[in-house]
C-alpha positions in Angstrom: 76.8 147.5 24.3 73.6 147.8 22.3 71.0 150.3 23.6 67.5 151.2 22.5 65.5 154.1 23.8 62.2 153.2 25.4 60.9 156.8 25.0 59.9 158.8 21.9 62.6 161.1 20.7 60.7 164.2 21.7 60.0 163.0 25.3 61.6 164.6 28.3 60.8 161.7 30.6 63.3 159.3 32.0 65.2 157.4 29.3 65.2 153.6 29.3 68.1 151.6 27.7 67.7 147.9 27.0 71.0 146.1 27.6 72.3 142.8 26.4 72.5 139.7 28.5 76.1 140.3 29.6 75.3 143.5 31.4 76.8 143.9 34.9 74.6 143.8 38.0 75.1 147.5 38.4 73.9 148.2 34.9 70.8 146.0 35.5 70.1 147.8 38.8 70.3 151.1 36.8 67.8 149.7 34.2 65.4 148.6 37.1 65.5 152.2 38.6 64.9 153.8 35.2 62.0 151.4 34.5 60.3 152.4 37.8 60.8 156.1 37.1 59.5 155.7 33.5 56.3 154.0 34.6 55.8 156.4 37.5 56.1 159.4 35.2 53.3 157.9 33.0 50.9 157.6 35.9 48.1 160.1 36.2 48.9 163.0 38.4 46.2 162.3 40.9 47.4 158.7 41.4 51.0 160.0 41.8 49.8 162.5 44.4 47.9 159.8 46.3 50.9 157.4 46.3 53.2 160.2 47.3 50.8 161.0 50.3 50.7 157.5 51.4 54.4 157.1 51.2 54.9 160.2 53.3 52.7 158.8 56.0 54.6 155.6 56.0 57.9 157.4 56.1 56.7 159.5 59.1 55.7 156.4 60.9 59.1 154.7 60.2 61.0 157.8 61.4 58.9 157.9 64.6 59.9 154.4 65.5 63.4 154.2 63.9 62.3 151.7 61.3 63.9 151.5 58.0 61.7 152.7 55.2 62.1 149.5 53.2 61.5 147.2 56.2 58.1 145.9 55.1 56.8 142.9 57.3 53.6 141.9 58.9 54.8 143.5 62.2 55.8 146.9 60.6 52.6 147.1 58.6 50.3 146.2 61.5 52.3 148.8 63.5 51.6 151.4 60.8 47.8 150.6 61.1 48.1 151.1 64.9 49.9 154.4 64.3 47.2 155.6 62.0 44.5 154.5 64.4 46.3 156.6 67.1 46.0 159.6 64.8 42.2 159.0 64.5 42.4 158.1 60.8 39.3 156.9 59.2 39.0 153.2 58.2 39.0 154.1 54.4 42.0 156.3 54.9 43.9 153.5 56.6 42.9 151.0 53.8 44.2 153.5 51.2 47.4 154.3 53.1 48.2 150.5 53.4 47.5 149.8 49.8 49.4 152.9 48.6 52.4 152.1 50.8 52.6 148.4 49.6 52.4 149.6 45.9 55.1 152.3 46.5 57.4 149.8 48.2 56.9 147.3 45.4 57.9 150.0 43.0 61.1 150.3 45.1 61.8 146.6 44.6 60.7 145.6 48.1 59.0 142.2 48.2 55.3 142.3 49.2 53.7 140.5 52.1 52.4 137.0 51.4 48.7 136.3 51.4 48.6 135.1 55.0 50.3 138.2 56.3 48.1 140.5 54.2 45.1 138.8 55.8 46.5 139.6 59.3 46.8 143.3 58.4 43.3 143.3 56.9 41.9 141.7 60.0 43.4 144.4 62.2 41.6 146.9 60.0 38.3 145.1 60.4 38.8 145.0 64.2 39.2 148.8 64.1 35.9 149.2 62.1 34.1 146.9 64.5 35.4 148.8 67.5 34.2 152.1 66.1 30.8 150.6 65.4 30.5 149.2 68.9 31.2 152.5 70.5 29.0 154.5 68.1 32.1 156.4 66.8 32.6 157.7 63.3 35.9 158.7 61.6 36.1 160.7 58.4 33.3 162.1 56.3 31.8 158.8 55.5 30.4 157.9 52.0 29.1 160.7 49.8 25.4 161.0 49.9 23.7 160.1 46.6 22.1 163.1 44.9 18.6 162.4 43.6 17.0 163.7 40.4 14.7 165.8 42.6 17.7 167.5 44.1 19.2 168.0 40.7 16.2 169.9 39.7 16.6 172.1 42.7 20.3 172.7 41.8 19.5 173.5 38.2 16.6 175.8 39.1 18.8 178.2 41.1 21.4 178.6 38.4 20.8 181.5 36.1 21.4 181.8 32.3 24.7 183.7 32.5 27.7 182.0 31.1 28.8 180.8 34.6 25.3 179.6 35.5 25.0 177.7 32.1 28.4 176.2 32.6 27.6 175.0 36.1 24.3 173.5 35.0 25.9 171.6 32.2 28.8 170.5 34.4 26.5 169.0 37.0 24.1 167.3 34.6 26.8 165.8 32.3 28.7 164.6 35.4 25.5 163.0 36.8 24.6 161.4 33.4 28.0 159.8 32.9 28.4 158.9 36.7 31.7 160.8 36.5 34.3 161.1 39.1 35.2 164.8 39.6 38.5 164.3 37.9 36.9 162.6 34.9 34.5 165.5 34.2 37.3 168.1 34.9 39.6 166.2 32.4 37.1 166.2 29.5 38.1 168.0 26.3 35.6 169.8 24.1 36.2 167.2 21.4 35.4 164.4 23.8 31.7 165.4 23.8 29.7 164.8 20.6 26.1 165.5 20.1 24.1 162.7 18.4 20.4 162.4 17.5 19.9 160.3 20.6 21.8 162.5 23.1 25.5 163.0 24.0 28.4 160.6 23.4 31.2 161.3 25.8 34.5 159.8 25.3 36.4 159.2 28.5 40.0 159.0 27.7 41.5 158.2 31.1 40.0 157.5 34.4 41.1 156.2 37.9 40.7 152.6 36.8 41.5 152.6 33.0 43.5 154.4 30.4 41.4 153.0 27.6 39.0 155.1 25.7 35.4 154.6 26.8 32.3 156.0 25.1 29.5 156.9 27.4 26.0 157.6 26.0 23.8 160.2 27.8 20.2 160.2 26.3 18.0 163.3 26.2 16.3 164.0 29.4 12.6 164.4 29.9 12.8 167.7 31.8 14.2 170.9 30.5 15.6 171.6 33.9 17.7 168.4 34.0 18.3 167.4 30.4 22.2 167.1 30.0 21.9 167.5 26.2 20.0 170.8 26.4 22.4 172.1 29.1 25.4 171.2 27.1 24.2 172.9 24.0 23.2 175.9 25.8 26.6 176.3 27.5 28.5 175.7 24.3 26.5 178.2 22.3 26.9 180.8 25.1 30.7 180.1 25.3 31.1 180.3 21.5 29.2 183.7 21.5 31.4 185.0 24.3 34.7 183.9 22.6 33.6 184.8 19.2 34.8 181.4 17.9 34.1 177.8 18.2 35.5 176.7 21.7 38.4 174.3 21.9 40.5 173.1 24.7 38.8 171.7 27.9 35.1 171.0 27.8 34.5 172.9 31.1 36.5 176.1 31.4 37.2 178.3 34.4 35.4 181.6 34.5 36.8 184.3 36.9 34.7 186.9 38.7 35.2 189.4 35.8 33.6 186.9 33.4 36.9 186.0 31.7 37.1 182.5 30.3 40.3 180.8 31.4 41.8 177.3 31.1 40.3 174.1 32.4 38.9 173.3 35.8 40.3 171.1 38.5 38.6 168.3 40.3 38.4 170.4 43.4 36.7 173.2 41.4 34.0 170.7 40.4 33.4 170.0 44.0 33.1 173.7 44.8 30.6 174.3 42.0 28.3 171.6 43.6 28.7 172.9 47.1 28.1 176.5 46.0 25.0 175.6 44.1 23.7 173.3 46.9 24.0 176.2 49.3 22.1 178.5 47.0 19.4 175.8 46.6 19.1 175.3 50.4 20.1 171.7 50.3 21.6 169.9 53.4 25.4 170.0 52.8 26.0 167.0 55.1 28.3 164.6 53.1 27.6 166.5 49.9 30.4 166.1 47.4 30.8 165.8 43.7 31.0 162.0 44.2 27.4 162.2 45.2 26.6 162.8 41.5 28.2 159.4 40.6 26.4 157.7 43.5 23.2 159.4 42.6 23.2 158.0 39.1 23.5 154.5 40.5 20.7 154.9 43.1 18.3 156.6 40.8 18.9 154.2 37.9 18.2 151.2 40.2 15.1 153.1 41.6 13.9 153.3 38.0 14.3 149.6 37.5 17.6 149.3 35.6 19.6 146.1 36.3 23.1 146.1 37.9 24.8 145.3 34.5 23.3 148.3 32.8 24.2 150.6 35.7 27.8 149.2 36.0 28.3 149.9 32.3 27.2 153.5 32.6 29.5 154.1 35.6 32.4 151.8 34.7 31.8 149.8 37.9 32.5 146.1 38.3 29.0 144.5 38.1 29.8 142.3 41.1 32.0 144.8 43.0 31.4 146.0 46.5 31.2 149.7 45.4 28.3 149.2 43.1 26.5 146.8 45.6 26.7 149.6 48.3 24.9 152.1 46.1 22.2 149.5 44.9 21.6 148.4 48.5 20.5 151.9 49.4 17.4 151.3 47.2 17.1 147.6 47.6 17.0 147.6 51.4 13.6 149.1 51.1 12.2 147.2 48.0 13.2 143.7 49.2 12.9 144.0 53.0 12.2 141.1 55.3 9.9 143.2 57.5 7.5 144.1 54.6 4.3 142.1 54.3 4.6 140.2 57.6 1.7 142.0 59.3 3.5 144.4 61.6 
C-alpha cells in the first residue's frame, strides 16, 4: 500500500500517510485523525490555547448535565450559552466560547449546526446583551480604551534612558505605530525590523488572522518623545553596546532586575510594561491594556483625517469590519453628530 509522508523528514510532528483508493474504513479514519492532529500542531500556540480553553468549558458543561461531548445541536449549544450566563460570563467571552467550541468539534469530525440553528444561538446571545444593557449591568472588562498620542508622550516621558527604559519606550511606540496586537510585537525578530530613509519597515510574519508575511511602514515621528524610529535606534544601539555584539534573536528581549538580557518577551509581558509605565505616568488604568495601543492608532489616525482604507491597511483590519468601525465611531460620533448645528 503506497504511502507518502506529509511532513518534512526532520519534523517531529504527527506523520500523515496518503493511502490508495482501496484503503479500508479503519485506515481512512486513521488518516482523518492524523490530518486533524497535523493541522492542529501547525496552529499558533495562542490559538491552540484559546481553543483548548473553549473546549474545556464545553466539556465541563457537558459533564454537569450528562451530555455527550460530541452531541452538538441547537439545544445543547443554547444550553451552553445559558450555562455560561449562569456563571456571569461576559458577552464577548460567550461569543468566543461558542465559536471555539464549534471549531473544536468540527476538528473532531462533528457536523456543525446549519445556518438557521446558528442564528437561534446568536439571537440568545443578543438577548443576553440587551438584558444586561436594560439593567445597567456590565460583564467583563469591556473594550480596551484607546491610548492617545498625548498619553503616549506621558508614557515616554517617565521612561529613563537605561537599557530597560529604552526597550520599553521602543516597545510601546513600535507597537502603537504598527497597531500591533501584543502577541505580534512580542513575536517580532530583530531581523523583522529594518530601518529605511523614510522610517521603519516591520515584517509581520504571523498574526491572529494571517500567516502571510506583511510589511508595515512606520514613518518618522515629529516629536523626539514619540518617534518610533528614534526609539528603536536608541534601544538597539544600547542593546548592542551592552551585549558587545550586534543583537540577534527576538526584537524585544527580556531584561531581569539585575540587568541581564534574556530571551524574548511574552504577550503578557508587553501588557505588564504598559501597565507599569501607565502607573508611573499617573494615567487612569481603567481598561488600559496593550490592545489600547492598537485601538489608539485607529482613533488617532481617524482624528488626523486618514480614511478607513488607510487605517485598515496599517492595522490589518477589514475596511468594512465591525472592529474597525467601532474604533472609528469613537471619533466620528462627535465629528458628524446630529445634535451639532441645530441651535441647542
